[in-house]
C-alpha positions in Angstrom: 0.1 0.1 0.1 2.6 2.6 -1.1 0.2 4.8 -2.9 -3.1 6.6 -2.2 -4.8 4.2 -4.7 -3.4 0.9 -3.1 -4.7 2.1 0.3 -8.0 3.3 -1.0 -8.5 -0.2 -2.8 -7.6 -2.1 0.5 -10.2 -0.1 2.5 -12.7 -0.3 -0.2 -12.6 -4.1 0.1 -13.6 -3.9 3.7 -17.4 -3.7 4.6 -17.7 -0.9 7.1 -21.3 0.1 7.7 -21.7 2.4 10.6 -20.9 0.7 13.8 -18.7 -1.8 12.1 -15.5 0.0 11.4 -13.1 -2.0 13.4 -11.2 -3.4 10.5 -10.8 -0.2 8.7 -9.6 1.6 12.0 -7.0 -1.0 12.5 -5.7 -0.8 8.9 -5.4 2.9 9.3 -3.6 2.7 12.4 -1.1 0.1 11.1 -0.5 2.2 7.8 0.3 5.3 10.0 2.6 3.2 12.3 4.4 2.1 9.1 5.9 5.5 8.6 6.4 6.2 12.4 3.2 8.0 13.3 1.7 6.9 16.6 -2.0 7.0 16.9 -4.7 6.4 19.7 -8.4 5.4 19.6 -10.8 7.2 21.9 -13.5 5.5 23.7 -16.5 6.7 21.5 -17.2 3.2 20.0 -18.9 1.7 23.0 -20.7 5.0 23.9 -22.2 5.3 20.3 -22.9 1.4 19.9 -20.1 0.6 17.5 -17.1 -1.7 17.6 -14.7 1.1 17.1 -13.7 4.7 18.3 -12.2 7.7 16.6 -8.5 7.4 15.5 -6.3 10.6 16.4 -2.7 11.2 15.5 -0.6 14.3 15.9 2.8 15.2 14.4 4.6 18.2 16.1 5.6 20.9 13.7 9.0 21.4 12.5 8.6 25.2 11.4 6.4 28.1 12.4 3.0 28.6 10.6 -0.5 27.3 11.1 -1.2 24.0 12.4 -3.6 21.9 10.6 -5.9 19.0 11.4 -7.5 16.8 8.7 -10.7 14.7 9.1 -12.3 11.7 7.2 -14.7 8.9 8.0 -14.4 5.2 7.5 -17.9 4.2 7.7 -20.2 3.8 4.7 -23.9 3.6 4.0 -25.1 -0.1 4.3 -24.1 -2.3 1.6 -26.8 -4.1 -0.7 -24.3 -6.5 -2.4 -20.7 -7.5 -2.2 -17.6 -5.6 -2.8 -15.1 -6.1 -5.6 -13.3 -2.7 -6.1 -11.3 -2.5 -9.4 -9.7 -0.2 -11.5 -11.3 0.0 -15.0 -9.8 2.1 -17.3 -9.5 5.6 -15.6 -12.1 4.9 -13.0 -12.3 3.0 -9.8 -15.6 1.1 -9.5 -17.3 -1.8 -7.4 -17.9 -4.6 -9.9 -20.7 -5.8 -7.6 -24.2 -3.6 -7.7 -23.5 -1.8 -4.6 -21.7 1.3 -3.4 -17.8 1.5 -3.8 -17.1 3.5 -0.5 -15.2 6.4 -2.0 -17.4 8.3 0.5 -15.2 8.6 2.3 -12.5 6.1 2.1 -10.9 7.7 -1.0 -10.3 10.9 1.3 -8.9 8.6 4.1 -6.5 7.2 1.7 -5.4 10.7 0.2 -4.9 12.3 3.5 -3.0 9.3 5.0 -0.7 9.1 1.8 -0.2 13.0 1.8 0.9 12.9 5.4 3.1 9.9 4.7 4.9 11.9 1.9 5.4 14.9 4.3 6.9 12.7 6.9 9.1 10.6 4.5 10.3 13.4 2.4 11.0 15.7 5.4 8.7 18.5 4.2 8.4 21.5 6.6 5.2 21.6 8.3 3.6 23.7 11.2 2.1 20.7 12.9 -0.4 18.0 11.6 -3.3 16.3 13.3 -5.4 13.6 11.9 -8.9 12.6 12.9 -10.4 9.4 11.6 -14.1 9.2 12.4 -16.7 6.6 12.6 -20.4 6.5 12.4 -20.5 9.7 10.1 -23.5 8.4 7.9 -25.9 8.2 10.5 -25.6 11.6 12.1 -22.1 12.6 12.5 -22.0 10.5 15.7 -18.3 9.9 15.8 -17.2 13.4 15.2 -19.8 14.7 17.8 -18.5 12.2 20.3 -14.8 13.3 19.6 -13.3 15.5 22.4 -12.3 18.3 19.9 -10.2 20.1 22.8 -7.5 17.7 22.0 -6.8 19.4 18.7 -3.9 22.0 19.0 -4.9 23.1 15.5 -7.5 25.8 15.0 -7.9 25.3 11.2 -8.9 21.9 9.6 -10.2 20.2 6.4 -12.6 17.5 5.6 -12.7 16.3 2.0 -16.5 15.1 1.7 -18.2 16.7 -1.0 -18.9 15.2 -4.4 -17.5 16.7 -7.7 -13.9 17.3 -9.1 -11.3 18.2 -6.5 -11.2 22.0 -6.1 -14.5 23.1 -4.7 -14.5 24.8 -1.3 -18.0 24.5 0.6 -18.7 28.2 1.6 -21.9 27.6 3.1 -23.7 24.3 4.6 -27.0 24.0 6.2 -28.7 23.4 9.6 -30.8 20.3 9.9 -33.6 19.4 12.2 -35.0 15.7 12.0 -38.5 14.9 13.5 -40.0 11.7 14.4 -43.8 11.8 14.4 -46.1 9.1 16.0 -49.8 9.3 15.2 -52.2 7.5 17.5 -55.7 6.6 16.7 -58.0 3.5 17.5 -58.3 0.2 15.8 -61.5 -1.1 14.6 -62.7 -3.3 11.9 -62.6 -1.6 8.7 -65.9 -2.9 7.2 -68.1 -3.7 10.3 -67.7 -0.7 12.5 -65.2 1.9 10.8 -67.0 4.5 12.9 -65.4 3.4 16.1 -61.7 3.7 14.5 -59.7 6.6 14.4 -57.4 6.2 11.3 -53.8 7.2 12.2 -52.7 6.7 8.6 -55.2 9.2 7.4 -54.2 11.8 10.1 -50.6 11.6 8.8 -51.9 12.0 5.2 -53.8 15.0 6.0 -50.8 16.5 7.6 -48.4 15.8 4.7 -51.0 17.1 2.3 -50.6 20.6 3.9 -46.9 20.6 3.6 -44.6 21.6 0.7 -42.0 19.0 0.1 -38.6 19.0 -1.7 -37.0 22.6 -2.4 -39.3 24.8 -0.4 -37.0 27.8 -0.8 -33.6 28.8 -2.0 -31.1 26.9 0.2 -34.0 25.1 1.9 -35.6 21.7 1.9 -38.1 19.5 3.6 -38.6 15.6 3.3 -40.4 12.6 4.6 -38.3 9.8 4.4 -40.1 6.9 6.1 -43.7 6.2 6.8 -44.8 3.0 8.7 -48.3 2.2 10.0 -51.3 -0.3 10.0 -51.3 -4.2 10.6 -53.5 -5.3 8.0 -55.9 -4.2 5.2 -59.3 -4.6 7.1 -58.2 -3.0 10.4 -58.5 0.8 10.8 -54.8 1.5 11.7 -54.2 2.8 15.2 -50.7 4.0 14.6 -48.5 5.6 12.1 -45.0 6.9 12.4 -43.1 9.2 10.0 -39.4 10.2 9.9 -39.0 13.7 8.4 -36.2 16.3 7.9 -35.9 20.0 7.3 -32.6 21.8 6.1 -31.6 25.3 5.5 -28.5 27.5 5.0 -30.6 30.0 7.3 -30.4 28.6 10.9 -33.4 30.7 11.8 -35.4 29.5 8.7 -34.8 25.7 9.7 -36.7 26.2 12.9 -39.5 27.9 11.1 -39.8 24.9 8.5 -39.8 22.4 11.6 -42.6 24.3 13.4 -44.7 24.0 10.1 -44.6 20.4 10.4 -45.5 20.4 14.1 -48.4 22.7 13.5 -49.7 20.6 10.6 -49.4 17.4 12.6 -51.2 18.6 15.7 -54.2 20.2 13.3 -54.6 17.0 11.5 -54.5 14.8 14.7 -57.1 17.1 16.2 -59.4 16.8 13.1 -59.3 13.1 13.0 -59.7 12.4 16.7 -56.1 11.0 16.9 -53.1 12.2 19.1 -49.6 12.8 17.9 -46.3 12.8 19.6 -43.3 14.6 17.9 -39.6 14.4 18.8 -37.2 17.0 17.2 -33.6 16.9 17.1 -31.2 19.5 15.9 -28.5 17.5 14.1 -26.2 20.5 13.3 -26.1 24.1 12.8 -25.4 26.0 9.7 -21.9 27.6 9.0 -20.5 30.1 6.4 -17.1 31.2 5.3 -15.8 34.0 3.4 -12.9 34.7 1.1 -11.0 36.6 3.8 -11.1 33.6 6.2 -7.7 32.0 6.9 -9.1 28.5 6.4 -10.4 29.5 2.8 -7.1 31.6 1.8 -5.0 28.6 2.8 -7.2 26.2 0.7 -7.3 28.4 -2.2 -3.3 28.6 -2.4 -3.0 24.9 -1.9 -5.6 23.8 -4.3 -4.1 26.1 -6.9 -0.6 24.5 -6.3 -2.2 21.0 -6.6 -3.5 22.0 -10.1 -7.1 22.1 -9.4 -9.8 24.4 -10.7 -10.8 26.4 -7.5 -14.5 26.8 -7.0 -16.8 28.1 -4.3 -20.0 26.1 -3.7 -23.0 25.8 -1.3 -24.2 22.4 -0.1 -27.3 20.9 1.4 -25.5 18.0 2.8 -24.1 17.4 6.3 -20.5 16.4 7.1 -18.1 16.1 10.1 -17.1 19.6 9.3 -20.4 20.6 11.1 -19.2 19.0 14.2 -15.8 20.8 14.4 -17.2 24.0 13.3 -19.7 23.8 16.1 -16.9 22.9 18.6 -15.2 26.4 17.7 -12.7 25.1 15.1 -12.6 26.6 11.6 -13.2 23.6 9.2 -13.7 23.8 5.6 -15.1 21.0 3.5 -13.4 20.2 0.1 -14.7 18.2 -2.9 -13.1 14.9 -3.1 -13.8 13.7 -6.7 -16.3 11.0 -5.7 -19.4 10.5 -7.9 -22.9 9.0 -7.5 -22.3 8.5 -3.6 -24.7 6.3 -1.9 -25.7 4.4 -5.2 -24.5 1.4 -6.9 -23.2 3.6 -9.5 -20.6 5.1 -7.3 -17.2 5.8 -8.9 -13.9 8.0 -8.6 -11.3 8.7 -11.2 -7.9 7.2 -10.4 -6.0 10.5 -10.9 -8.6 12.1 -8.3 -7.7 9.5 -5.5 -4.0 10.6 -6.3 -5.0 14.3 -6.3 -6.4 13.9 -2.7 -2.7 13.0 -1.7 -1.4 16.2 -3.5 -3.9 18.2 -1.8 -3.0 17.3 1.5 0.6 17.9 0.8 -0.1 21.4 -0.4 -2.4 22.4 2.2 0.4 21.6 4.7 3.0 23.5 2.7 0.8 26.4 2.4 0.3 26.4 6.2 4.0 26.3 6.8 4.5 29.2 4.4 
């Protein structure tokens, strides 16, 4: 595993859905040790119900400058088929009809290989820290459980946005998730429907009064899961829904969530049902400007790495949210991955290697 591509392929062969990252964490730890970098694993695994915690490594600086931290996650969304990652022409693909795991294992490989180059070539640096997190895909659980006060660096980078390397995420959203449970009364659907209180009908009424999808620029609302009922001829006494709202405007996301609450309460009252609603603020919106040090360093490094530099906004969440909420300045960069979370996921071979160059150039820029 002498290159970023070699390490990526090795990681991609290992199934690592959230909570089952042990083998990947061990592999990264072994590779770091192979070029003299010690690492330790925190106790987050048992606390968040997984078999592995977050991996942390620190390399003291050799010159003045801006210490940096780097972050990537080793978990993937669950597999629906096997893993057979391979190079086909200019692409890395999974020959099985399932995800490849470029999200986010290509980044793990690029960061580790870039740091390896810095260590082996004696490239001057102002201090490097690496945080490999777990259970990102189910709510940034590893990053939220990581003790960010361990980081000496105030500036850091995550590469967890799709698209060609070179994009900088200048704005990212807040997200609120909502779990709703409508309760009605069961009855025979044909013999005595009058006695029933249809929980699914109440949920449907609530949904009919809510706009879904892109509700405003930079804002969205979705219902992802609905479950209810026991069989066709029984008035359903229970219906649950999993919903979410996101917005680049932190104040707006609360308004969108309250609209769900109001619609659900009104629908329950109209149908003689009740509803219980649990809300969770998953993460908070953040924004950067061209004048921020984390952006200026990234621009210089990306240009040096030969990337076309672009500024983007995203509707997605990433571990960068957790680090920004912890008071660090953490910029999310694109990693080259395509069609993530689908069987068509792929990444170009040269983009995997580009992630290593970007890591090296960020470290160089911070030591300038």
